[in-house]
N, C-alpha and C positions, 0 to 999 in steps of 0.2 A: 542447429541454429533454431531460435524461436523468435517470433514476432509477438510483441505485447502491445495491447491497445487498452488504455485506461478510459473510464467514463465515470460519470456521477458527480463530478465536482460542481461547484456553484457558490452562490452567495447565501449565507444563512446567518440568522441572528445568534448572538451568544446564548448558550443553553440549548440550542437546537441540535438536530441530528442530520447526518448525511451518510450514505453508503456508497463507497467507491467500488468499482468492479474493474478487473483486469483480465482480459481474455487473451489466451495464447492461441495463435492461429496456426502454428506448426510445431513440430518437435514432439518429443515424448514427455508430456507434462509431468508425469510422475517421477521423472528423473530429477526435477528441480526443487530446491528449497526456494519458496516464494517469499518475497519481502516487499514491504511498503517503506519508502523513504520519503522525506520531504526536504524542501529547501526554501527557506524564507529569504526575502531580499537582504543582501549583504551578509548572509550567513552560509556556512557550509552545509552540504547535504548531510542529513542525519537519518539513522535508522529509526523507524517508527515501530514496526512489528515484523515478525518473521514466522513462517510456519513450514515445517518440513513435511515430507511425504507421509510420515507416520502420524501427523497431526500435532506434534509437539510445537508449542509456540513460545515466543519470548517477546517482550514489549519494552520499549523505552520507558523510563520512570515517569516522564511527564504525562503519558497517556494511559498508564496502568489504571484499570478500573473504569475507564471511559471508552476505550477502543477495543474492538474484537476483530481479530483476523480469522478467516476461515477459507477453506478451499473446497471446490467441487471438481474432483478429478475427471469425472465423466463429461463435464462441461468445459474442462480445461480453463477454469476461471478461479481467481482468488478475489476475496472480498475484504473490505475494511469497513466495518460498522463503527461510526464515530458518533458518540453521544456526549451530551454536556459540553458542547464545543465552546472554546474560549477564543478570544481575539488572537492570542498567541499561537493558536493552531493554524493561523493563516499562512499558507505556503503553496508551492507547487508540489503535488504529491506524485511520486514516481513508483511504478511497479518494477520489480527486479526478479529475475530468474537466475539462480546460481547453482553451480555444482562444485564438487570438491576440486575437479580439474579446471574449473573456470570460476574461481571465487568472486571475481568482480561481476560476473554474470552478464545478462542482457537487460536492456532498459527499454521501458516504454517512453512515449513522448511527453508524459506528464499531464496532469489535470489540476487546474487551479481551484483551491478552496479558500474562500474568503469569509471570515467570521466577523461580523460587525458588532460593535459594543452597544 
């Protein structure tokens, strides 16, 4: 089992940047494919970006070219660098740690990102 704690959310103007962090407090971090998801009011939770232990990444189309996911296995931390933020990026952002045997994975508590126009 792994506990995940997100940080770095906040209020930013459109065009600005934020970096989210997600620290794992237990578990073997390298076992997990780490992902960032987001959920806007009235919408379903959606994948933003994912990175596996080998460093391969994939991104949702709306964030390609603007967001970058990375991980530091020594620090048991995954990051989401968000640039050129848009109001439609406003959501609660959740960190997820998943394995083949537990595809839904574990979730953090979420961090709010609000982008003002």
